[in-house]
C-alpha positions as CSV (number, residue, x, y, z in Angstrom):
1,X,-0.6,14.9,14.3
2,X,-0.7,15.5,18.3
3,X,-1.0,11.8,19.3
4,X,1.7,10.8,17.1
5,X,3.8,13.6,18.3
6,X,3.5,12.6,21.9
7,X,5.8,9.2,20.7
8,X,8.4,11.8,20.6
9,X,7.9,12.0,24.5
10,X,9.2,8.4,25.0
11,X,12.6,8.3,23.5
12,X,15.3,8.1,25.4
13,X,17.2,11.8,24.0
14,X,21.0,9.9,24.2
15,X,19.4,7.3,21.8
16,X,17.1,9.5,19.6
17,X,17.4,13.3,18.4
18,X,15.6,15.4,15.4
19,X,18.5,17.5,16.2
20,X,21.8,16.2,16.6
21,X,24.7,17.1,14.9
22,X,25.0,14.7,11.8
23,X,27.6,11.6,12.1
24,X,30.7,11.5,9.8
25,X,29.5,8.0,8.9
26,X,26.3,6.3,9.8
27,X,25.7,2.3,10.0
28,X,22.6,2.7,7.8
29,X,20.2,5.7,6.3
30,X,16.7,5.0,5.7
31,X,14.9,7.1,3.4
32,X,11.0,7.3,4.1
33,X,9.1,6.9,7.7
34,X,5.6,5.1,6.0
35,X,5.2,1.5,6.7
36,X,7.6,0.5,4.0
37,X,10.6,2.7,5.9
38,X,9.6,1.6,9.2
39,X,9.5,-2.4,8.1
40,X,12.8,-1.9,7.0
41,X,14.0,0.3,9.7
42,X,12.7,-1.9,12.3
43,X,14.1,-5.2,10.6
44,X,17.6,-3.8,10.3
45,X,17.9,-2.9,14.1
46,X,17.9,-6.7,14.7
47,X,21.2,-6.5,12.8
48,X,23.1,-3.8,14.0
49,X,24.5,-3.5,17.2
50,X,23.6,-1.8,20.0
51,X,23.8,1.7,19.7
52,X,24.5,1.8,15.8
53,X,24.2,5.0,14.4
54,X,21.0,5.5,12.4
55,X,19.5,8.7,10.1
56,X,15.8,8.5,9.4
57,X,14.6,10.8,7.0
58,X,11.2,11.8,5.6
59,X,9.6,14.9,3.7
60,X,6.9,14.8,6.4
61,X,6.9,16.4,9.7
62,X,6.7,13.2,11.4
63,X,6.3,9.1,10.5
64,X,3.0,7.5,9.0
65,X,3.6,7.7,5.5
66,X,0.5,8.7,3.4
67,X,-1.4,8.1,6.9
68,X,-0.4,11.5,7.3
69,X,-2.3,13.1,4.2
70,X,-4.7,10.4,3.5
71,X,-8.9,11.2,4.2
72,X,-9.8,11.3,7.6
73,X,-12.7,8.4,7.3
74,X,-10.2,6.3,5.9
75,X,-10.1,2.8,8.0
76,X,-8.0,-0.4,7.5
77,X,-10.0,-2.8,5.1
78,X,-8.2,-5.7,7.0
79,X,-7.9,-6.7,10.7
80,X,-5.5,-4.1,12.4
81,X,-3.0,-6.2,13.7
82,X,-1.9,-7.7,10.4
83,X,-0.7,-3.8,9.1
84,X,1.9,-2.9,11.3
85,X,5.5,-2.6,11.7
86,X,7.3,-6.6,12.0
87,X,5.8,-7.8,15.0
88,X,5.2,-4.4,16.9
89,X,1.6,-5.0,18.9
90,X,-1.1,-2.7,18.7
91,X,-1.4,-0.6,22.3
92,X,-4.7,-1.7,23.2
93,X,-7.2,-4.2,23.6
94,X,-10.2,-3.7,20.8
95,X,-11.1,-7.1,18.6
96,X,-8.6,-8.5,16.2
97,X,-11.4,-7.5,13.4
98,X,-11.3,-3.8,13.9
99,X,-11.1,-1.9,11.4
100,X,-8.2,0.7,12.5
101,X,-9.0,4.7,11.4
102,X,-6.7,6.6,9.6
103,X,-5.3,8.5,13.1
104,X,-5.0,5.1,15.0
105,X,-3.4,3.8,11.9
106,X,-0.5,6.9,11.6
107,X,0.0,6.5,15.6
108,X,0.4,3.4,15.8
109,X,3.2,3.1,12.8
110,X,4.7,6.5,14.6
111,X,5.1,4.8,17.9
112,X,7.8,2.5,15.9
113,X,10.3,4.9,16.6
114,X,10.4,4.1,20.4
115,X,11.6,0.9,20.3
116,X,13.7,1.3,17.3
117,X,15.5,4.2,19.5
118,X,16.4,1.7,22.2
119,X,18.3,-0.2,20.2
120,X,20.3,1.6,18.0
121,X,21.4,6.1,17.9
122,X,18.4,7.2,15.7
123,X,19.1,10.7,14.4
124,X,15.6,12.2,12.6
125,X,15.2,14.9,9.8
126,X,11.3,15.4,9.3
127,X,10.5,18.0,6.7
128,X,13.8,17.0,4.1
129,X,13.4,16.4,1.0
130,X,16.1,13.6,-0.4
131,X,17.9,14.3,-3.4
132,X,20.3,11.3,-4.1
133,X,20.8,8.0,-2.6
134,X,23.2,6.1,-4.5
135,X,27.0,4.2,-4.4
136,X,30.1,6.0,-4.1
137,X,33.5,4.9,-3.8
138,X,35.6,5.1,-0.2
139,X,39.6,4.5,0.8
140,X,38.0,1.4,2.0
141,X,35.5,-0.1,-0.8
142,X,32.2,1.6,-1.4
143,X,29.5,3.1,0.7
144,X,26.2,4.6,0.2
145,X,25.9,8.4,-0.2
146,X,22.6,10.3,0.5
147,X,22.3,13.8,-0.5
148,X,19.2,16.1,1.5
149,X,17.8,19.6,2.2
150,X,15.5,21.1,4.5
151,X,11.7,21.3,2.3
152,X,11.9,24.4,0.6
153,X,16.1,24.7,1.3
154,X,17.3,23.1,-1.8
155,X,20.7,25.3,-2.0
156,X,21.3,23.9,1.8
157,X,21.7,20.5,0.7
158,X,24.1,18.0,3.1
159,X,25.6,14.9,1.9
160,X,26.2,11.8,4.6
161,X,27.4,8.3,4.1
162,X,26.3,5.1,5.1
163,X,27.6,1.7,5.3
164,X,24.1,0.7,3.9
165,X,21.2,2.9,2.7
166,X,17.6,1.7,2.2
167,X,15.1,4.1,0.3
168,X,11.5,3.1,0.5
169,X,9.4,5.6,-0.9
170,X,7.0,2.5,-1.7
171,X,4.1,3.6,-3.9
172,X,4.8,7.6,-4.1
173,X,1.4,8.2,-3.0
174,X,0.0,11.4,-4.0
175,X,-3.2,13.7,-3.5
176,X,-5.0,13.8,-6.8
177,X,-6.8,17.1,-7.9
178,X,-10.7,17.8,-8.1
179,X,-12.0,17.1,-11.2
180,X,-12.4,19.8,-13.8
181,X,-15.7,20.2,-15.0
182,X,-17.3,22.6,-18.1
183,X,-20.1,23.3,-15.7
184,X,-19.1,25.4,-12.7
185,X,-22.3,25.2,-11.0
186,X,-21.7,21.7,-9.3
187,X,-19.1,21.5,-6.3
188,X,-16.2,18.8,-7.3
189,X,-14.1,17.7,-4.1
190,X,-11.3,15.6,-2.8
191,X,-12.3,13.3,-0.2
192,X,-10.0,14.9,2.1
193,X,-12.7,17.9,1.7
194,X,-15.9,15.6,2.3
195,X,-17.2,15.8,5.7
196,X,-16.6,19.6,5.6
197,X,-18.7,19.9,2.3
198,X,-21.5,17.5,3.5
199,X,-22.0,19.9,6.6
200,X,-21.6,23.1,4.6
201,X,-24.3,21.4,1.8
202,X,-26.9,19.5,3.8
203,X,-29.3,17.3,1.8
204,X,-27.1,18.2,-1.9
205,X,-26.7,14.9,-3.6
206,X,-22.9,13.2,-3.6
207,X,-21.9,12.2,-7.1
208,X,-19.0,9.4,-6.0
209,X,-16.3,9.1,-8.8
210,X,-14.9,5.7,-8.5
211,X,-15.6,2.2,-7.8
212,X,-12.8,1.5,-5.8
213,X,-12.0,1.8,-2.1
214,X,-12.1,5.5,-1.9
215,X,-15.5,5.0,-3.3
216,X,-16.7,2.3,-1.1
217,X,-15.0,4.6,1.8
218,X,-17.1,7.5,0.9
219,X,-20.3,6.3,0.4
220,X,-20.4,4.7,3.6
221,X,-19.4,8.1,5.0
222,X,-21.6,9.8,3.5
223,X,-24.8,7.8,4.4
224,X,-23.2,7.5,7.7
225,X,-23.6,11.6,8.2
226,X,-27.3,11.4,6.4
227,X,-28.8,8.4,5.5
228,X,-31.6,10.1,3.3
229,X,-28.8,11.9,1.2
230,X,-28.9,10.7,-2.3
231,X,-26.0,9.2,-3.3
232,X,-24.6,8.2,-6.8
233,X,-22.0,5.7,-7.7
234,X,-20.0,6.5,-11.1
235,X,-18.5,3.0,-11.4
236,X,-15.8,2.8,-14.1
237,X,-15.7,-0.6,-15.1
238,X,-16.6,-1.9,-11.4
239,X,-14.5,-3.3,-8.9
240,X,-14.0,-6.6,-7.2
241,X,-13.1,-7.0,-3.6
242,X,-12.1,-10.3,-1.7
243,X,-14.9,-11.0,0.5
244,X,-13.6,-10.6,4.0
245,X,-16.4,-12.6,5.3
246,X,-15.6,-15.5,4.1
247,X,-11.6,-15.0,4.0
248,X,-11.6,-13.5,7.3
249,X,-13.7,-15.0,9.2
250,X,-14.3,-14.8,13.6
251,X,-14.7,-17.0,15.8
252,X,-14.9,-20.6,15.3
253,X,-14.9,-20.6,11.6
254,X,-11.8,-19.4,11.8
255,X,-11.0,-23.3,12.2
256,X,-13.7,-24.1,9.8
257,X,-14.0,-22.2,7.0
258,X,-12.5,-19.4,4.7
259,X,-9.0,-20.0,3.0
260,X,-5.4,-19.1,4.2
261,X,-4.6,-16.1,2.1
262,X,-1.2,-17.8,0.9
263,X,-3.7,-20.3,-0.3
264,X,-5.7,-17.7,-2.3
265,X,-2.6,-16.2,-3.4
266,X,-1.5,-19.7,-5.3
267,X,-4.9,-19.8,-6.7
268,X,-4.5,-16.9,-8.7
269,X,-0.6,-17.2,-9.6
270,X,-1.6,-20.5,-11.1
271,X,-5.3,-18.8,-12.4
272,X,-2.7,-16.7,-14.2
273,X,-1.0,-17.8,-17.1
274,X,0.7,-14.4,-18.3
275,X,-2.1,-14.2,-21.0
276,X,-5.1,-14.6,-19.8
277,X,-6.1,-11.5,-17.0
278,X,-9.9,-11.4,-18.1
279,X,-10.3,-15.0,-17.3
280,X,-8.1,-14.2,-14.1
281,X,-10.4,-11.2,-12.7
282,X,-13.8,-13.5,-13.8
283,X,-12.1,-16.3,-11.5
284,X,-11.8,-14.3,-8.7
285,X,-15.0,-12.3,-8.9
286,X,-16.7,-15.9,-8.8
287,X,-14.6,-17.6,-6.1
288,X,-13.6,-15.0,-3.7
289,X,-15.4,-11.8,-4.2
290,X,-17.8,-10.1,-2.2
291,X,-20.2,-9.9,-5.3
292,X,-19.6,-12.8,-7.3
293,X,-23.3,-12.3,-9.3
294,X,-21.6,-8.8,-10.3
295,X,-20.0,-7.9,-14.0
296,X,-17.0,-5.9,-12.1
297,X,-14.3,-6.0,-14.2
298,X,-10.8,-4.9,-12.4
299,X,-9.6,-5.9,-8.7
300,X,-7.1,-4.0,-7.0
301,X,-6.7,-6.1,-3.7
302,X,-9.3,-4.1,-1.4
303,X,-11.1,-6.4,0.8
304,X,-14.9,-5.6,1.6
305,X,-17.4,-7.6,4.1
306,X,-20.8,-8.9,3.3
307,X,-22.3,-6.7,5.6
308,X,-20.2,-3.2,4.3
309,X,-21.8,-4.0,0.4
310,X,-25.7,-4.7,2.0
311,X,-25.4,-0.8,3.2
312,X,-23.8,0.0,0.0
313,X,-26.1,-1.6,-1.8
314,X,-29.3,-0.7,0.4
315,X,-28.0,3.3,0.4
316,X,-27.1,3.9,-3.2
317,X,-29.8,6.1,-5.3
318,X,-28.2,5.2,-8.5
319,X,-25.3,3.5,-10.2
320,X,-23.7,4.1,-13.6
321,X,-21.4,1.8,-15.2
322,X,-19.3,3.5,-17.1
323,X,-16.3,6.6,-16.9
324,X,-17.5,10.2,-16.4
325,X,-16.2,12.7,-18.9
326,X,-17.2,15.8,-18.0
327,X,-20.4,17.6,-16.2
328,X,-21.5,20.3,-18.9
329,X,-25.0,21.9,-19.8
330,X,-26.4,25.6,-18.7
331,X,-25.7,26.6,-15.1
332,X,-29.5,25.6,-14.1
333,X,-29.6,22.4,-15.5
334,X,-26.2,20.4,-15.4
335,X,-26.0,17.1,-17.6
336,X,-23.4,14.1,-16.5
337,X,-21.6,12.7,-19.8
338,X,-20.0,9.4,-19.8
339,X,-17.5,8.1,-22.0
340,X,-20.4,6.6,-24.1
341,X,-22.5,9.4,-24.6
342,X,-24.7,8.4,-22.2
343,X,-26.2,12.3,-21.0
344,X,-27.7,12.2,-17.0
345,X,-29.2,15.5,-15.5
346,X,-28.0,16.5,-12.5
347,X,-29.0,18.7,-10.0
348,X,-27.5,22.1,-9.6
349,X,-25.1,22.3,-6.6
350,X,-24.7,18.7,-6.5
351,X,-21.6,17.6,-5.0
352,X,-18.9,15.3,-7.3
353,X,-16.1,13.5,-5.1
354,X,-13.2,12.5,-7.1
355,X,-12.6,8.5,-5.6
356,X,-10.4,7.7,-8.6
357,X,-7.7,6.7,-6.9
358,X,-3.8,8.2,-5.7
359,X,-1.7,5.8,-6.5
360,X,0.1,5.5,-10.2
361,X,-2.3,8.8,-11.3
362,X,0.6,11.5,-11.8
363,X,1.1,12.2,-15.6
364,X,4.9,11.6,-15.2
365,X,6.0,8.1,-13.5
366,X,8.2,7.6,-10.3
367,X,12.0,7.4,-11.2
368,X,13.7,4.3,-11.3
369,X,15.5,3.7,-8.5
370,X,17.3,0.0,-8.9
371,X,16.1,-2.4,-6.0
372,X,19.9,-3.0,-5.2
373,X,22.4,-0.5,-6.7
374,X,25.3,-1.7,-8.6
375,X,27.9,-1.9,-5.7
376,X,25.1,-3.3,-2.9
377,X,24.7,-0.4,-0.6
378,X,21.7,1.1,-1.5
379,X,17.9,-1.1,-1.4
380,X,15.2,0.4,-2.5
381,X,11.8,-0.4,-1.8
382,X,9.8,1.4,-4.6
383,X,6.8,0.6,-7.8
384,X,9.5,0.8,-10.6
385,X,11.9,-1.9,-9.6
386,X,9.3,-3.8,-6.8
387,X,10.1,-7.0,-4.4
388,X,6.4,-7.1,-3.6
389,X,3.0,-5.0,-4.4
390,X,2.6,-4.6,-0.5
391,X,5.4,-2.3,0.3
392,X,5.1,-3.2,3.9
393,X,5.8,-6.6,3.6
394,X,8.4,-5.8,0.8
395,X,10.6,-3.8,3.3
396,X,10.3,-6.5,6.0
397,X,11.5,-9.5,4.2
398,X,13.9,-7.6,1.8
399,X,15.8,-6.0,4.6
400,X,16.1,-9.4,6.5
401,X,17.3,-11.0,3.2
402,X,19.5,-8.3,2.7
403,X,21.6,-8.6,6.1
404,X,21.4,-12.1,6.1
405,X,23.3,-12.0,2.7
406,X,20.2,-14.5,1.4
407,X,18.8,-11.7,-1.3
408,X,21.0,-12.0,-4.1
409,X,20.8,-15.3,-6.3
410,X,18.2,-16.7,-4.6
411,X,15.6,-16.5,-7.3
412,X,13.7,-14.1,-6.2
413,X,12.0,-11.6,-8.7
414,X,11.4,-7.9,-9.6
415,X,9.0,-6.4,-11.7
416,X,8.3,-3.1,-12.2
417,X,5.0,-2.4,-10.9
418,X,3.9,1.1,-11.8
419,X,4.5,0.8,-15.7
420,X,2.3,-2.6,-15.9
421,X,-0.4,-1.1,-13.9
422,X,-0.6,1.5,-16.1
423,X,-0.7,-0.8,-19.4
424,X,-3.0,-3.4,-18.1
425,X,-4.6,-3.9,-14.6
426,X,-5.6,-7.1,-14.4
427,X,-2.3,-8.0,-16.0
428,X,-0.7,-6.2,-12.7
429,X,-3.1,-8.3,-10.7
430,X,-2.1,-11.5,-12.3
431,X,1.8,-10.9,-12.4
432,X,1.8,-9.1,-8.7
433,X,-0.2,-12.5,-7.4
434,X,2.5,-14.6,-9.0
435,X,5.6,-12.5,-7.9
436,X,4.1,-12.1,-4.9
437,X,3.4,-15.7,-4.0
438,X,6.8,-16.6,-5.8
439,X,8.9,-14.3,-3.5
440,X,6.9,-15.8,-0.7
441,X,7.6,-19.3,-1.3
442,X,11.3,-18.7,-1.8
443,X,11.7,-16.9,1.4
444,X,10.0,-19.5,3.5
445,X,12.5,-22.1,1.8
446,X,15.1,-20.4,3.2
447,X,14.4,-18.2,6.4
448,X,14.5,-19.9,9.6
449,X,10.9,-20.5,11.4
450,X,11.1,-18.3,14.1
451,X,11.5,-15.0,11.6
452,X,8.7,-15.7,9.4
453,X,6.8,-15.9,12.7
454,X,7.7,-12.5,13.5
455,X,6.0,-10.9,10.3
456,X,2.6,-9.8,12.0
457,X,2.2,-8.7,8.5
458,X,1.1,-12.1,7.6
459,X,-2.4,-12.3,7.0
460,X,-2.7,-16.3,7.4
461,X,-1.9,-15.4,10.9
462,X,-5.5,-14.7,11.2
463,X,-6.3,-18.6,11.1
464,X,-5.2,-21.2,14.2
465,X,-1.3,-22.4,14.4
466,X,-2.5,-26.1,13.0
467,X,-4.6,-24.7,9.9
468,X,-0.9,-22.3,9.5
469,X,1.4,-25.7,9.7
470,X,-0.8,-27.5,7.6
471,X,-0.7,-24.8,4.8
472,X,3.0,-24.2,5.1
473,X,3.5,-27.9,4.5
474,X,1.2,-28.3,1.4
475,X,3.0,-24.6,0.2
476,X,6.5,-26.8,0.3
477,X,5.1,-29.6,-1.1
478,X,4.5,-28.0,-4.6
479,X,7.0,-25.2,-4.1
480,X,9.0,-25.9,-7.0
481,X,6.3,-26.6,-9.8
482,X,4.6,-23.3,-8.2
483,X,8.3,-21.3,-8.8
484,X,8.5,-22.8,-12.2
485,X,5.4,-21.5,-12.9
486,X,5.4,-18.1,-11.4
487,X,8.5,-17.6,-12.9
488,X,7.0,-18.8,-16.3
489,X,4.4,-15.9,-16.2
490,X,6.4,-13.3,-14.9
491,X,8.8,-13.6,-18.1
492,X,6.2,-14.2,-20.2
493,X,4.3,-10.7,-18.9
494,X,7.8,-8.9,-19.5
495,X,8.2,-9.6,-22.6
496,X,4.3,-8.7,-23.2
497,X,3.9,-5.7,-22.2
498,X,7.7,-4.8,-22.4
499,X,8.2,-4.0,-18.8
500,X,11.3,-4.7,-16.8
501,X,10.9,-8.4,-14.5
502,X,14.0,-9.7,-13.7
503,X,15.8,-12.0,-10.8
504,X,17.8,-9.8,-8.2
């Protein structure tokens, strides 16, 4: 964390402080210093007056959200310029296709605090837990009331008032737990412990439990440590990945090949009718994935290059399609039991890595925070009343729309993304694609082009400007029909799965 801590050395202490006395009334309080909250705060500073009082609160010790606790070998799966805060540029000259590492991402996100503090008077409260963020009545109308305390000191709560608050828990990333097995003579770990465990147990076989992005990262990291180590994948239903080689090409191919990502989302949105989620995944696999000939059954918006897939296929010793139920049997002869009844002998001392994910995995669901509070003083970027499955995008666009007075009654929809994910992941893909595309089309129609061009999160920016302009013209030409289709899909999914989905 030392690199990110250096960010604070660049702050003008007149404009930013972690120790300043709290204000009686803030212009804005932002809860959450991950990619969602930072994008929201960065956008809000374009509308706040110079020197406005702003308070940023986060439970972690520094900005960066999940990138403070993610496994150390994680990398972005998209070109790094498209993972940022607003239009903040990365402070280096690496090729745009470079996939940034965990600490590089964390430090980049934290670096956004310096330009923010140049615009407003920024108070920071890291290491604090927020227990309330809601409307409150005041003499001159309504304000936001935000209650918080230092971590571990709930009896010393403080409540501050603000003209507005943005509550940005994002996807509420939580660390998983190591898998628990009946046989105690295998090693069960999280990805966060992988590199240390590999070093301590050279040559031990590795079993990667989960075929999503974390699983793929773990296979590649294990093979990089020792290409001869035996690696087995327990693949579940199999995860499809967007073919990064095809859709984010390099060099001249950006002019001649691929497809604008907005067009790909339109394809997904229009293929899904609210009932045919398995057909949608089959369509995605055949048309857009890195492994079109597989039988992979899910898609979670991960990206993979053809070269990465080839390395994984060449390095795997075994693959088991199905779900791991237990490792059992006598100490000297562990047996892996899969959900379908298949039993597979494993060597004692094998390393099992839980790569089944950290989103929407806890037994309890996140608390439901309305996207907009009843009196409009609090906006929440969350997954229970979500504006976009990418909370970075939600933080950018929703905040601009909020401050411009263009958010409510414009046709935007929110969706209980967590509830739908838990009920049917493939329907979640279809509905989240339809929602993302519809909300983008509406935003493109009402926001000025100069503002849209400042959203560096937009994957279409990978392509040359003429291709983007042509794509924008096509988007606008079919806007009304596409919006009507997406709206119908969302309402059908809401009725079918009994999840909240409603216009803002």
